[in-house]
FITORLO-917848 format. One line per field, with one value per residue: residue number from 1; x, y, z of N, C-alpha, C in turn. Coordinates in steps of 0.2 Angstrom, whole numbers, plus 2048, in hexadecimal, padded with zeros to 3 digits. Layout:
pos NUM_...
n_px X_...
n_py Y_...
n_pz Z_...
ca_px X_...
ca_py Y_...
ca_pz Z_...
c_px X_...
c_py Y_...
c_pz Z_...
This chain:
pos 1_2_3_4_5_6_7_8_9_10_11_12_13_14_15_16_17_18_19_20_21_22_23_24_25_26_27_28_29_30_31_32_33_34_35_36_37_38_39_40_41_42_43_44_45_46_47_48_49_50_51_52_53_54_55_56_57_58_59_60_61_62_63_64_65_66_67_68_69_70_71_72_73_74_75_76_77_78_79_80_81_82_83_84_85_86_87_88_89_90_91_92_93_94_95_96_97_98_99_100_101_102_103_104_105_106_107_108_109_110_111_112_113_114_115_116_117_118_119_120_121_122_123_124_125_126_127_128_129_130_131_132_133_134_135_136_137_138_139_140_141_142_143_144_145_146_147_148_149_150_151_152_153_154_155_156_157_158_159_160_161_162_163_164_165_166_167_168_169_170_171_172_173_174_175_176_177_178_179_180_181_182_183_184_185_186_187_188_189_190_191_192_193_194_195_196_197_198_199_200_201_202_203_204_205_206_207_208_209_210_211_212_213_214_215_216_217_218_219_220_221_222_223_224_225_226_227_228_229_230_231_232_233_234_235_236_237_238_239_240_241_242_243_244_245_246_247_248_249_250_251_252_253_254_255_256_257_258_259_260_261_262_263
n_px B7A_B77_B67_B5D_B51_B3F_B31_B20_B11_B00_AF1_AE9_AF5_AFA_AEE_ADE_AD7_ACF_AC6_ABF_AB8_AB1_AA8_AA1_A9A_A92_A8A_A83_A7D_A75_A6C_A66_A5E_A54_A4B_A49_A45_A52_A60_A6D_A7B_A7B_A78_A83_A8D_A88_A88_A96_A9B_A94_A98_AA6_AA6_AA0_AA9_AB4_AB0_AB1_AB9_AC5_ACA_AD6_AE0_ADC_AE0_AED_AF1_AEC_ADF_AD1_AC1_AB9_ABD_ABA_AAD_AAB_AB4_AB8_AC0_AC6_AD2_AE3_AED_AEC_AE2_AD9_AD4_ACB_AC1_ABD_AB8_AAD_AA6_AA4_A98_A8D_A92_A92_A84_A7F_A86_A80_A73_A73_A77_A6C_A63_A68_A63_A56_A4F_A49_A4D_A52_A53_A55_A61_A69_A69_A6F_A7B_A80_A80_A8A_A97_A97_A96_AA2_AAB_AA9_AB2_AC1_ACC_ADB_AE8_AEB_AF8_AFE_B02_B0B_B15_B1A_B1E_B29_B31_B33_B3E_B49_B4A_B49_B38_B2C_B1D_B15_B09_AFC_AEF_AE1_AE5_ADC_AD5_ADE_AE4_AD9_AD7_AE2_AE1_AD6_ADB_AE2_AF2_AFA_B00_B0B_B15_B1D_B2A_B29_B1B_B15_B09_B02_AF9_AFC_B09_B09_B0B_B08_B0D_B11_B1A_B2B_B2F_B29_B2E_B3B_B3A_B36_B42_B4B_B45_B48_B55_B5D_B65_B5F_B61_B62_B55_B45_B36_B25_B16_B06_B02_B07_B08_B0A_B11_B1C_B20_B24_B2E_B37_B3C_B44_B4E_B4C_B4B_B3D_B2D_B20_B10_B06_AF7_AEC_AF1_AF5_AFD_B0C_B11_B1C_B20_B20_B2A_B2B_B38_B36_B29_B1B_B0D_B07_B08_B10_B1A_B24_B2E_B39_B3F_B43_B4C_B56_B5B
n_py A30_A2D_A30_A24_A1E_A21_A1E_A1C_A1D_A19_A1C_A2B_A31_A30_A2D_A34_A2F_A31_A3B_A34_A2A_A32_A39_A2F_A2A_A35_A36_A2A_A2B_A35_A30_A27_A2F_A32_A28_A25_A2D_A34_A3D_A41_A44_A40_A32_A2E_A2F_A26_A1A_A19_A17_A0B_A02_A02_9FC_9F0_9EA_9E9_9DE_9D3_9C3_9C4_9D0_9D4_9D0_9D9_9E5_9E3_9E2_9EE_9F2_9FC_9FF_A05_A03_9F6_9F7_9F8_9EF_9DF_9D5_9CA_9C6_9C1_9B6_9B2_9AA_9B1_9BB_9B4_9B2_9BF_9C2_9BA_9C0_9CD_9D2_9D1_9D9_9E6_9E8_9E6_9F1_9FC_9FA_9FA_A07_A0E_A09_A0F_A1C_A1A_A14_A05_9FB_9EF_9EC_9F8_9FB_9F1_9F5_A02_9FD_9F7_A01_A0A_A05_A06_A14_A18_A12_A1A_A25_A27_A30_A3A_A44_A55_A57_A4B_A44_A4D_A4D_A40_A3F_A48_A41_A34_A2A_A31_A2B_A1B_A15_A10_A09_A07_A00_9FE_9F1_9E8_9DD_9DC_9E8_9F3_9F1_9F4_A01_A07_A03_A0B_A18_A1C_A17_A1A_A10_A0D_A15_A10_A06_9FB_9F3_9F1_9E9_9E7_9DD_9D3_9D1_9CD_9D3_9E3_9F5_9FC_9F2_9EC_9E3_9E4_9F0_9ED_9E3_9EB_9F3_9E9_9E5_9F1_9F1_9F9_A02_A06_A14_A19_A1B_A24_A26_A2A_A2F_A30_A2C_A2C_A20_A15_A17_A21_A1C_A0F_A10_A18_A0F_A06_A0E_A17_A26_A32_A3A_A42_A45_A50_A53_A59_A61_A5C_A57_A50_A4A_A42_A35_A30_A36_A3F_A40_A4A_A56_A5A_A64_A62_A57_A5B_A62_A59_A58_A62_A5E_A51_A54_A5A_A50
n_pz 0A1_08F_089_082_07F_080_08B_08B_094_091_093_096_095_087_081_084_08F_09B_096_08C_094_09C_094_08E_099_09B_090_091_09D_09A_091_099_0A1_098_099_0A7_0B6_0BB_0C0_0B5_0B9_0C7_0C4_0BE_0C8_0D1_0CA_0C7_0D5_0D8_0CF_0D2_0DF_0DC_0D3_0DB_0E3_0DC_0D8_0D0_0D3_0DA_0D0_0C5_0CB_0CC_0BF_0BA_0B6_0B6_0BE_0B5_0A9_0A9_0A6_099_093_08B_08E_086_083_088_092_09F_0AB_0B2_0A9_0A2_0AC_0AE_0A1_0A1_0AC_0A7_09F_0A8_0B2_0AC_0AA_0B8_0BE_0B9_0BC_0CA_0CC_0C7_0D0_0DC_0DB_0DC_0D2_0CC_0C0_0B7_0A9_0A3_0A9_0A3_095_096_09B_090_087_08C_089_07B_079_07F_076_06B_06D_06B_071_06F_076_071_06F_06D_061_05C_065_064_057_058_05F_059_050_056_062_06A_06C_078_07D_08C_094_0A0_0A2_09A_08D_081_082_083_077_06F_072_06C_05F_05C_05A_04C_045_051_057_04F_052_05C_061_069_072_081_08B_09A_09E_095_098_0A5_0B2_0B9_0B7_0C7_0C7_0C8_0BF_0B3_0AE_0AD_0A3_098_096_092_086_07F_07F_088_096_0A6_0A8_09C_097_098_0A1_09D_0A4_0AB_0B8_0C8_0D1_0C9_0BC_0C0_0CC_0C9_0BF_0C5_0CF_0C8_0C4_0BA_0B1_0B2_0AD_0B3_0AE_0B3_0B3_0BA_0C4_0D0_0E0_0E3_0EF_0FB_0FA_0ED_0E1_0D3_0C6_0BD_0B9_0B0_0A9_09D_08E_084_08A_08E_084_084_090_08D_082_089_091
ca_px B7A_B73_B60_B5C_B4A_B39_B2C_B1A_B0B_AFB_AEB_AEA_AFC_AFA_AE7_ADB_AD2_ACA_AC1_ABB_AB4_AAC_AA3_A9D_A95_A8D_A86_A7F_A78_A70_A67_A62_A59_A4E_A47_A47_A46_A58_A65_A73_A81_A7A_A78_A8A_A90_A85_A8B_A9D_A9B_A91_A9D_AAC_AA5_A9F_AAF_AB9_AAD_AB2_ABF_ACB_ACC_ADD_AE3_ADB_AE3_AF4_AF2_AEB_AD9_ACD_ABA_AB5_ABF_AB6_AA6_AAB_AB8_AB5_AC5_AC6_AD9_AE7_AED_AEA_ADB_AD4_AD1_AC5_ABC_ABB_AB4_AA6_AA3_AA3_A91_A89_A95_A8F_A7D_A7E_A88_A7B_A6D_A74_A77_A65_A5F_A6A_A5F_A4F_A4D_A4A_A4C_A58_A53_A59_A68_A6C_A69_A75_A82_A82_A81_A90_A9D_A96_A98_AA9_AAF_AA9_AB6_AC8_ACF_AE2_AE9_AED_AFF_B01_B06_B11_B1B_B1C_B21_B2F_B36_B34_B45_B4F_B4B_B44_B32_B29_B17_B15_B02_AF9_AE8_ADF_AE7_AD8_AD2_AE3_AE5_AD4_AD8_AE8_ADE_AD1_ADF_AE7_AF9_AFE_B05_B11_B1B_B20_B2F_B26_B15_B14_B03_B02_AF5_B00_B10_B08_B0A_B07_B10_B18_B1F_B31_B31_B26_B32_B41_B38_B36_B49_B4E_B43_B4B_B5C_B61_B66_B59_B63_B61_B4E_B41_B2F_B20_B10_B01_B01_B0D_B08_B0C_B17_B21_B23_B28_B34_B3C_B3E_B49_B53_B4B_B48_B36_B2A_B19_B0B_B01_AF1_AE7_AF4_AF6_B03_B0F_B13_B23_B21_B22_B2C_B2D_B3E_B34_B22_B18_B06_B05_B0C_B15_B20_B29_B33_B3F_B42_B46_B51_B5C_B5C
ca_py A2C_A30_A2E_A20_A1C_A24_A19_A1F_A1B_A1A_A1F_A31_A34_A31_A2D_A38_A2A_A34_A3F_A2F_A27_A37_A3B_A29_A2A_A3B_A34_A24_A2D_A3A_A2B_A24_A34_A32_A22_A25_A33_A35_A43_A3E_A45_A3B_A2B_A2C_A2E_A20_A14_A19_A14_A04_9FE_A01_9F7_9E9_9E8_9E7_9D8_9CD_9BF_9C6_9D7_9D5_9D0_9DF_9EA_9E2_9E3_9F5_9F3_9FF_9FD_A08_9FF_9F0_9F8_9F7_9EA_9D8_9D0_9C4_9C4_9C0_9AF_9B1_9A7_9B7_9BE_9B0_9B3_9C6_9C1_9B8_9C5_9D4_9D4_9D2_9DF_9EC_9E8_9E7_9F7_A02_9F9_9FC_A0E_A10_A08_A14_A22_A19_A11_9FE_9FA_9EB_9ED_9FF_9FA_9ED_9F9_A06_9F9_9F6_A08_A0E_A03_A09_A1B_A18_A10_A20_A2A_A25_A36_A3B_A4B_A58_A57_A44_A42_A52_A4B_A39_A41_A4B_A3C_A2E_A2A_A33_A27_A15_A16_A0A_A0A_A03_A01_9F9_9F0_9E2_9DD_9DE_9EF_9F7_9F1_9F7_A08_A09_A03_A11_A1E_A19_A19_A1C_A0A_A0D_A19_A0C_A00_9F5_9F5_9EC_9E9_9E4_9D7_9CE_9CF_9C9_9D7_9EA_9FA_9FE_9EC_9ED_9DE_9E6_9F5_9E9_9E0_9F1_9F5_9E4_9E6_9F7_9F0_9FF_A02_A0B_A1B_A1B_A1C_A28_A24_A30_A2D_A35_A29_A2B_A1A_A10_A1A_A24_A18_A09_A12_A1A_A09_A03_A13_A1A_A2D_A32_A40_A41_A49_A52_A56_A5C_A65_A58_A57_A49_A48_A41_A2E_A2F_A3D_A3E_A44_A50_A57_A5F_A64_A60_A53_A5F_A65_A54_A59_A65_A5A_A4B_A56_A5B_A4A
ca_pz 09B_08A_088_07B_07E_084_08C_08C_096_08B_095_099_093_080_080_089_091_09F_092_089_099_09F_08F_08D_09F_09A_08A_093_0A2_097_08E_09E_0A3_094_09B_0AE_0BA_0BE_0BE_0B2_0BD_0CC_0C2_0BC_0CE_0D4_0C6_0C9_0DB_0D8_0CA_0D5_0E4_0D9_0D0_0E0_0E6_0D7_0DA_0CC_0D4_0DB_0CA_0C1_0CE_0CB_0B8_0B9_0B3_0BB_0BE_0B0_0A3_0A9_0A4_091_090_08A_091_082_082_08E_094_0A6_0AC_0B5_0A4_0A0_0B1_0AC_09B_0A3_0B0_0A5_09D_0AE_0B6_0A9_0AC_0BF_0C0_0B7_0BF_0D1_0CC_0C7_0D7_0E1_0DA_0DD_0CC_0CB_0B9_0B4_0A2_0A1_0AB_09E_08F_098_09B_089_084_08E_084_074_079_080_06F_066_06F_06C_071_071_078_06B_06E_06D_05B_05B_069_061_051_05A_062_055_04D_05A_068_06A_06F_07A_080_092_096_0A4_09F_097_086_07C_083_081_06F_06C_072_067_058_05B_058_046_045_057_059_04B_055_061_060_06D_076_087_08F_0A1_09D_091_09B_0AB_0B8_0B7_0BB_0C7_0C9_0C5_0BA_0AC_0AB_0AA_09C_093_095_08F_07F_07C_080_08B_09D_0A9_0A8_095_096_09C_0A1_09D_0A6_0AF_0BF_0CD_0D4_0C4_0B7_0C3_0D1_0C6_0BB_0CB_0D2_0C4_0C3_0B4_0B2_0B0_0AC_0B5_0AB_0B9_0AF_0BF_0C9_0D7_0E4_0E2_0F5_0FD_0F9_0E6_0DF_0CC_0C4_0B9_0B9_0AB_0A9_096_08B_080_08E_08F_07F_086_095_089_07F_08E_096
c_px B75_B6C_B5F_B55_B45_B34_B26_B15_B06_AF5_AEC_AF1_AFC_AF2_AE4_AD5_ACD_AC4_ABC_AB6_AAF_AA6_A9E_A98_A90_A88_A81_A7A_A73_A6A_A63_A5D_A53_A49_A46_A49_A4C_A5C_A6B_A79_A80_A7A_A7F_A8E_A8E_A88_A93_A9E_A99_A96_AA3_AAB_AA4_AA5_AB4_AB6_AAF_AB9_AC5_ACD_AD3_AE2_AE2_ADF_AEB_AF6_AF1_AE5_AD4_AC6_AB7_AB7_ABB_AAF_AA6_AB0_AB5_ABA_AC6_ACD_ADD_AE7_AEB_AE3_AD6_AD1_ACB_ABF_AB9_AB7_AAD_AA2_AA1_A9C_A8D_A8C_A92_A88_A7C_A80_A83_A75_A6D_A74_A70_A62_A61_A66_A58_A4C_A4E_A48_A52_A58_A56_A60_A6C_A6E_A6F_A7B_A85_A84_A88_A96_A9D_A98_A9F_AAD_AAE_AAE_ABD_ACC_AD7_AE2_AEC_AF4_B02_B05_B0C_B17_B1E_B20_B28_B34_B38_B3A_B4B_B50_B47_B3E_B2F_B23_B16_B0E_B00_AF2_AE7_AE2_AE2_AD5_AD8_AE5_ADF_AD4_ADD_AE5_AD9_AD5_AE4_AEE_AFD_B03_B0B_B17_B1F_B24_B2C_B20_B15_B0E_B03_AFF_AF8_B06_B0F_B08_B0A_B0C_B0D_B1C_B25_B32_B2E_B2B_B39_B40_B39_B3D_B4C_B4B_B46_B52_B60_B61_B60_B5B_B62_B5A_B4B_B39_B2A_B19_B0C_B00_B07_B0E_B0A_B12_B1D_B24_B27_B2E_B39_B3F_B44_B4E_B53_B49_B41_B33_B23_B15_B06_AFC_AED_AEB_AF4_AFC_B06_B11_B1A_B25_B23_B23_B2E_B34_B3C_B2C_B20_B11_B03_B0A_B12_B1B_B25_B2F_B39_B43_B46_B4C_B57_B5E_B63
c_py A2E_A2C_A2A_A1E_A20_A1F_A1D_A1B_A1C_A1E_A25_A34_A35_A31_A30_A34_A2D_A38_A3A_A2C_A2C_A39_A35_A28_A30_A39_A2E_A26_A32_A35_A28_A29_A35_A2D_A21_A2B_A33_A3B_A40_A3E_A40_A34_A29_A2B_A28_A1A_A14_A15_A0D_A00_9FD_9FB_9F0_9E6_9E5_9E0_9D2_9C9_9C2_9CD_9D8_9D5_9D6_9E5_9EA_9E4_9EB_9F6_9F6_9FD_A00_A06_9F9_9F1_9F8_9F2_9E3_9D3_9C9_9C2_9C3_9B9_9AD_9AF_9AC_9BB_9BA_9B1_9BA_9C6_9BF_9BD_9CC_9D6_9D5_9D8_9E5_9ED_9EA_9EE_9FD_A00_9FB_A04_A11_A0F_A0D_A1A_A20_A16_A0A_9FC_9F6_9EB_9F3_9FE_9F6_9F1_9FF_A03_9F7_9FC_A0B_A0B_A06_A10_A1C_A17_A16_A25_A28_A2C_A36_A42_A4E_A58_A50_A43_A47_A50_A44_A3B_A44_A46_A36_A2F_A2D_A2F_A20_A17_A10_A0C_A05_A04_9FC_9F8_9E9_9E2_9DF_9E5_9F4_9F7_9F4_9FF_A0B_A09_A09_A17_A1B_A1C_A1A_A16_A0A_A11_A15_A06_9FA_9F8_9EF_9EE_9E5_9DD_9D1_9CC_9CB_9CD_9DE_9EF_9FB_9F8_9ED_9E9_9E0_9EC_9F2_9E6_9E5_9F3_9EF_9E4_9EC_9F6_9F6_9FE_A07_A12_A1E_A1C_A21_A26_A2A_A2D_A32_A32_A28_A24_A14_A12_A1C_A20_A12_A0B_A15_A14_A05_A08_A17_A22_A2D_A39_A3F_A47_A4A_A56_A5B_A60_A62_A59_A50_A46_A46_A3A_A2D_A35_A3C_A42_A4A_A50_A5C_A5F_A62_A5C_A56_A61_A60_A55_A5C_A61_A54_A4E_A58_A56_A47
c_pz 096_08A_081_07A_083_084_08E_08F_090_08E_099_099_08B_07E_085_08B_096_09C_08F_08E_09B_09A_08D_093_09E_095_08D_098_09F_093_093_0A1_09E_095_0A2_0B1_0BE_0BC_0BB_0B6_0C3_0CA_0C1_0C3_0D2_0D0_0C7_0D0_0DB_0D4_0CE_0DB_0E1_0D6_0D5_0E4_0E2_0D9_0D6_0CE_0D5_0D5_0C6_0C4_0CC_0C4_0B6_0B5_0B7_0BA_0B8_0A9_0A3_0A6_09C_08E_08F_08C_08D_081_088_090_09B_0A7_0AF_0AF_0A1_0A5_0B0_0A6_09D_0A8_0AD_0A3_0A3_0B2_0B3_0AB_0B3_0C1_0BF_0BB_0C7_0D1_0CB_0CE_0DC_0E1_0DA_0D7_0CC_0C4_0B6_0AD_0A0_0A3_0A6_098_091_098_095_085_085_08A_07D_074_07B_079_06A_067_070_06C_072_073_071_06A_06D_066_059_05F_066_05B_052_05C_05E_050_050_060_067_06E_071_07E_086_095_09B_0A1_09C_090_081_07C_081_07A_06C_06C_06D_060_057_059_052_047_04B_059_055_04D_059_05F_063_071_07B_08B_095_0A1_099_095_0A2_0B2_0B5_0BA_0C2_0C9_0C5_0BF_0B3_0A9_0A9_0A4_097_091_091_087_07C_07C_083_093_09F_0A8_0A1_093_09A_09B_0A1_09F_0AA_0B6_0C3_0CF_0D0_0C0_0BB_0C8_0CE_0C3_0C0_0CE_0CE_0C2_0BD_0B5_0B0_0B0_0AE_0B2_0B0_0B6_0B4_0C5_0D0_0DA_0E4_0E9_0F6_0FB_0F2_0E3_0D8_0CB_0C1_0B9_0B4_0AC_0A2_093_087_084_090_08A_081_08C_092_086_083_092_095
């Protein structure tokens, strides 16, 4: 069946989120080392560990997992949008979560300083917001596809944060006929319903679309469940295993173009 639409994931598919987060951690931990006797790399590891444990202890954790909001997004998100009541809980939790994650990270390295923990908790979001990176191929790929296919962005996450990420990269939203954010829809990838919703918006059958994303457990699993073709962007040379098998695999975004052209 003729390919009519291309669906893209956002984070670490079009936007280089891993780099943004990594550099924000490095900048924040370097600042911490100016005020306390800590090794920046060790502090980053400690904060990542403490943030994840704290995040998983909160009541809305199961909701964030279902929507697809990770602990490190929680370190800079404000959760001001979204109709689900869990977003209001997250909005209230967020300031304390930022402070406590960094305070506990410092404590794990023998530094008891809640004031510094607060300052680092506020610095990290500022550093992350300075770094709205895209892959160098992103706009070349979108330019090549725009006008030839319907384009839909299908992203997991909190509505305000995903919209902020898009706003940080001028003009990227204009490439898409539709943008679907899990926090607005109510469930996240790989749930079949969000993929079916995307197909309905596009007015196509599953066989007429192809999903491009970097996560086997969301992008590839979900698209496969509805019978859609897919392309896994395997940035780090991982093994796919036997349970989730992508229809196509590439290591760089630009490599999707010949696959789409021959689909």
